[in-house]
N, C-alpha and C positions, 0 to 999 in steps of 0.2 A: 578549563575547557576552551578550546579555540572556536572561532566563529566559522572558519573554513576548513576544508579537509585538504590533506596533502594531494599533490598532483597525481601520484600513483593511485591513491584511493579514488580520486575523481575519474581517472581513466577506467578503473575497475567498475565503478558505479555506472559509467556510461556504457560499458559492455553488457552488464547484467540487467540494466533497466528495462530493455524491451521484454525480456523473459518474465520479469516480475510483473510488468503491466499485463502481459498475456495471461499469467496465472490469475490475477485479480479479475480480469474480464471473463475468463473461463468460469471462475467461481460465481460471478454475478449471473452469468447466463444459466448455470445450473440452478441457482436459486430462483431465477425467473421462471424456468421451466416447471419447477415444483409449484410455484404460485399459480401458474397458468393451468396446471393440471388438477388443481384442488377441487374435487367433486363436491365438497361441502359448501362451496361458494357459488353464487350465480355468476354469469359472465360479467355482469356489471361490477360485482364485488371483486372479482379477479382482476378486472381492468384497473380498478381503483388501487388494489394492493400492488399491482405491477408498477403503476405510475408512481406511487409513493416510494416503493423500493428503489426504483431507478433514481429518483431525486436524492434519496439518502446515499446511495452508492456512488452517484456522481460526486458527492462531497468527498468520499473516500479516495476516488481517483484523483481529484484535484489536490487533496492534501498530500498525496504521495508523489504525484507526477507533474502537475502543472508548474510551469516556470522553474523547472529544475536548473539550478546553476551551482557553481562552487559555493557561493555564499548561502544558498538555501539547502545545500546537500545534507547537512546533519539532521535538521528537523524532518526533511523528506525521507531520509534513510531511517530515522526513528519510526516514522509512520509505516514505512514498508516492513520494517522488522516487527512492529506491533501488530501488523495485519498478517504476519507469518507468510510473507511473500518471497522470502529468500531461502534457498537451500543452505544446508550447513556449509557446504564447500564455498558457495558464494559469500556467505557471511565471514568465513575464515579467510577469505581473500583480502579483507580489509586489514589495515594495520591495527595493532592492539590499541593505539591511541584513539583511533576512530571508533572502534568497537566500544571502548570504555565511555567515550563521549555520548554515543548513541544510547547505551544502556542507562546512563545518567539521565538523559532526556526522557526516556521511557519512564523511569522511576518518578521523575518530577511530574510528568503528566498524570500518572496514576495517583499521585498525592501520597 
């Protein structure tokens, strides 16, 4: 497994990254709306749940998108793939080598 991805894969990732980030942010907002609307919790409990959820999800955003570079692309892409942020067409736009490396990283992370 290489440490960096091919130039063509880097360009593809650069093109699809904004859509993947938008998907994750949309998902987070939907989750927050459900937390905010939970009638079983007090306002204070909802606030606390929202606060904790945002802290947790900020880590997901950072793991997938912060400091994205060619040298960090494979683990970042593995995180995006693990979070189901890529469409099948987007995923298939990567070379077989990159897809195999990402799948290996995902398997290693899962243990």
